[in-house]
C-alpha positions in Angstrom: -55.3 -8.6 -70.3 -54.6 -5.1 -69.2 -56.3 -5.4 -65.9 -54.0 -8.6 -65.1 -50.8 -6.9 -66.1 -52.1 -3.9 -63.9 -52.9 -6.3 -60.8 -49.3 -7.9 -61.3 -47.8 -4.5 -61.1 -49.8 -3.4 -58.2 -48.7 -6.6 -56.3 -45.1 -6.1 -57.4 -45.1 -2.5 -56.2 -46.6 -3.8 -52.9 -44.1 -6.7 -52.4 -41.2 -4.2 -53.0 -42.5 -1.5 -50.6 -43.0 -4.5 -48.0 -39.4 -5.4 -48.3 -38.2 -2.0 -48.1 -40.1 -1.3 -45.0 -39.0 -4.6 -43.4 -35.6 -3.9 -44.3 -35.6 -0.4 -42.5 -37.5 -2.0 -39.7 -34.5 -4.2 -39.3 -32.1 -1.7 -39.4 -34.0 0.5 -37.0 -34.4 -2.2 -34.3 -30.7 -2.8 -33.5 -29.9 0.9 -33.5 -32.8 1.1 -30.8 -31.4 -1.9 -28.7 -28.0 -0.6 -29.0 -29.2 2.9 -27.8 -31.2 1.0 -24.8 -28.1 -1.0 -23.9 -25.8 1.8 -24.2 -28.2 4.0 -21.9 -28.5 1.0 -19.4 -24.5 0.9 -19.3 -24.1 4.3 -18.6 -26.8 4.1 -15.9 -24.9 1.2 -14.3 -21.6 2.9 -14.5 -22.9 6.0 -12.8 -24.5 4.0 -10.0 -21.1 2.2 -9.4 -19.6 5.6 -9.5 -21.9 7.1 -7.1 -21.6 4.3 -4.9 -17.6 4.2 -4.9 -17.9 8.0 -4.2 -20.2 7.6 -1.2 -17.9 4.8 0.2 -14.7 7.3 -0.4 -16.6 9.8 1.4 -17.6 7.9 4.5 -13.9 7.2 5.2 -12.2 4.9 7.6 -13.3 6.9 10.7 -16.9 7.2 10.0 -16.8 3.4 9.2 -15.4 2.8 12.5 -17.5 5.2 14.4 -20.4 3.2 13.0 -19.3 -0.2 13.8 -18.7 1.2 17.3 -22.0 2.6 17.8 -23.3 -0.7 16.2 -21.5 -2.5 19.1 -23.5 -1.1 21.8 -22.5 1.2 24.4 -22.2 -1.4 27.3 -19.3 -3.1 26.5 -18.0 -0.9 23.7 -17.6 1.8 26.1 -15.7 -0.4 28.7 -13.5 -1.5 26.0 -12.9 2.0 24.9 -11.8 2.7 28.5 -9.3 0.2 28.8 -7.7 1.4 25.4 -7.5 5.2 26.9 -5.9 4.2 30.0 -3.6 1.7 28.6 -2.2 4.2 26.2 -2.0 7.1 29.0 0.1 4.7 31.1 2.2 3.5 27.9 2.5 7.1 27.0 4.0 8.3 30.2 6.0 5.3 30.8 7.7 5.8 27.1 8.3 9.4 28.3 9.8 8.6 31.6 12.1 5.8 30.2 13.3 8.0 27.5 14.4 10.4 29.9 15.9 8.0 32.1 18.1 6.8 29.4 21.7 8.0 29.8 24.9 7.5 27.9 26.7 5.3 30.5 30.1 5.2 28.6 30.1 9.1 28.6 29.1 9.2 32.3 31.5 6.7 33.3 34.3 8.6 31.7 33.3 11.9 33.2 33.0 10.3 36.9 36.3 8.6 36.4 38.2 12.0 35.4 36.4 13.7 38.1 37.5 11.2 40.6 40.9 11.1 39.5 41.4 15.1 39.5 39.0 16.2 42.2 38.1 13.1 44.3 35.0 12.0 45.4 33.1 15.1 45.8 33.9 16.4 42.2 32.5 12.7 41.1 29.4 13.2 43.2 29.0 16.7 41.6 29.2 15.2 38.0 26.6 12.9 39.1 24.1 15.6 40.7 24.3 17.5 37.2 23.3 14.3 35.1 19.6 12.8 35.0 18.6 9.2 35.0 19.1 5.9 37.2 22.5 5.4 36.2 23.8 8.6 37.6 21.7 8.2 40.9 23.5 4.6 41.3 26.8 6.2 40.9 26.0 9.0 43.3 24.9 6.5 46.1 28.1 4.4 45.7 30.6 7.6 45.8 28.6 8.8 48.7 29.4 5.5 50.7 32.8 5.3 49.3 34.5 6.3 52.3 33.0 3.2 54.4 34.7 1.0 51.9 34.3 -0.7 48.7 32.1 -3.6 50.1 29.9 -1.0 51.6 29.6 1.0 48.5 29.1 -2.0 46.1 25.8 -3.0 48.7 24.6 0.5 48.5 24.8 0.4 44.7 23.0 -3.0 44.8 20.4 -1.9 47.1 19.5 1.5 45.0 19.5 -0.3 41.7 16.4 -2.6 42.9 14.9 0.6 44.2 15.6 2.4 40.7 14.2 -0.8 38.9 11.0 -0.6 40.9 10.6 3.1 39.7 11.2 2.0 36.1 8.5 -0.9 36.1 6.2 1.4 37.8 2.3 1.0 36.5 3.6 -1.3 33.9 1.4 -4.2 35.0 -1.7 -2.1 34.5 -1.2 -2.2 30.9 -0.8 -6.1 31.1 -4.1 -5.9 33.1 -5.7 -3.9 30.2 -4.3 -6.2 27.7 -6.0 -9.0 29.2 -9.3 -7.3 30.3 -10.2 -5.9 26.5 -10.5 -9.2 24.5 -12.1 -10.9 27.4 -15.0 -8.1 27.6 -15.2 -8.7 23.8 -15.6 -12.3 24.3 -18.2 -11.4 27.3 -20.3 -9.1 24.9 -20.2 -11.8 21.9 -21.7 -14.5 24.6 -24.2 -12.0 25.6 -25.2 -11.0 22.3 -25.5 -14.9 21.4 -27.8 -15.4 24.3 -30.1 -12.7 23.1 -30.1 -14.1 19.8 -31.3 -17.6 20.8 -33.6 -15.8 23.0 -35.3 -14.0 20.0 -35.3 -17.1 18.2 -37.1 -19.0 21.1 -39.5 -16.1 21.2 -40.4 -16.1 17.7 -40.4 -20.0 17.6 -38.8 -19.8 14.3 -35.4 -20.0 12.9 -35.4 -16.7 11.0 -31.9 -15.8 9.7 -32.8 -12.3 9.6 -34.1 -12.3 13.3 -30.8 -13.0 14.7 -28.5 -11.7 12.2 -28.4 -8.2 13.8 -27.6 -9.6 17.1 -25.0 -12.0 16.1 -23.2 -9.2 14.1 -23.1 -7.0 17.2 -22.0 -9.7 19.0 -19.0 -10.1 16.9 -18.2 -6.4 17.0 -17.5 -6.4 20.6 -14.7 -9.4 20.1 -13.2 -7.4 17.5 -12.8 -4.2 19.1 -11.5 -6.2 22.2 -8.8 -7.9 20.1 -7.8 -4.5 18.4 -7.3 -3.0 22.0 -5.5 -5.8 23.1 -2.9 -5.7 19.9 -2.5 -2.1 20.3 -1.5 -2.1 23.9 0.5 -5.4 23.4 2.8 -3.4 20.8 3.5 -0.7 23.4 3.9 -3.1 26.5 6.5 -5.1 24.4 8.5 -1.6 23.4 8.0 -0.7 27.3 9.7 -4.0 28.5 12.6 -3.9 25.9 13.2 -0.4 26.9 13.4 -1.3 30.7 15.7 -4.4 30.1 18.1 -2.1 28.2 18.3 0.4 31.1 18.4 -2.2 33.7 21.8 -3.8 31.8 23.1 -0.4 31.5 22.6 -0.1 35.3 24.3 -3.4 35.8 27.4 -2.4 33.8 27.6 0.9 35.4 27.7 -0.7 38.5 30.5 -3.0 38.1 32.3 0.0 36.4 32.0 2.1 39.4 33.1 -0.6 41.9 36.4 -0.9 39.6 36.7 2.9 39.7 36.3 3.2 43.4 38.9 0.0 43.7 41.6 1.8 41.6 41.1 5.1 43.3 41.5 3.7 46.8 44.5 1.7 45.8 46.1 4.7 43.9 45.7 6.9 46.7 46.3 4.2 49.4 43.2 4.8 51.4 
């Protein structure tokens, strides 16, 4: 009987001990899993942070430079040359047109005042001291005023055409670069696609990785060509609008000058 109680007591102790061990293990395992999950999350966040930092460090200019190099120097260099030449001409035209802009109302008042007070020579002196095509047209009309209003009007019209040609000088080159840049991009794309299909034919297998690089390079030329065309088109439209504004001012000034000369001759009975 004593042995039976002893065996039962030992079995009870072993059973209780096993339950405690299982409970401890069950508590330890979630803690371990949670620790592993936390570590993995931290590592993932750190990797994302490192990737984001690397992307921010690269910047727009570095990305643009890498894409430009990937596009190849053959066509990308020509497209870049179109951008440089087009911008150079556009900037030169913008500076010239801004310097050619004149306050026509103020100039007309000064010329009329000088014409009434000091005659034609005084009005011509005002035009000499004023820059711009409008002042030049005024000067040409006043210079022929002694030959009659009709002759002065013909001189104004003829010299207005000359000044308009000066305003539009080299603008056609900008439109040429606008047309050439995307064409060069499309040509680079076509040549790149031909090269990609040549690789497929040589390999005898349609492997995407074999032609993906060539197709990407081909498309980059088109993208850069379109970007150049868009940039130059903005400058071109601004220049054309500026030229139209100056030409309208020249036409209004010509009419005003003829009226001033007619009134001057009537008052002085010339």
